[in-house]
C-alpha positions, 0 to 999 in steps of 0.5 A: 158368672159366664164362660164361653168361647165355644161356638163363639158365645158366652154361656151363662149359669147360676151358682151360689144361693140361687143355685142352692135354692133351686136344687133344694126346691127340685128335691121337694117336688115329687110329681109332674106340674108341682110348683115349689119355691124356697122360703126366701121366694115364699117370703116375697110371694105369700100375700098372693098364693096359697101353699103348704110346707114341704120338705125339711127346709121350709120350701113351699108347695103352691097350691093356688092363687089367693082370691084377694090377690091383685093382678099386679102382684101375679104379674110381678111374681110371673116376671121374677120367675121367667 
């Protein structure tokens, strides 16, 4: 969705499931530097990272990258979150 007109530019923002997931993850972050992903995101990256369950909604706190994770899996994940 986009809105705009002010300053002759369009503004984009996330709505729907993506926003719901992001807000849920934000709620489960208890300290600086934490990386928390939704259960839906975890399903896509679980082969490459170690994590522990946080909160009540299946969100996962990323702990580390798995030793056997391929470089291509990590690059794909980084591009998805940028």
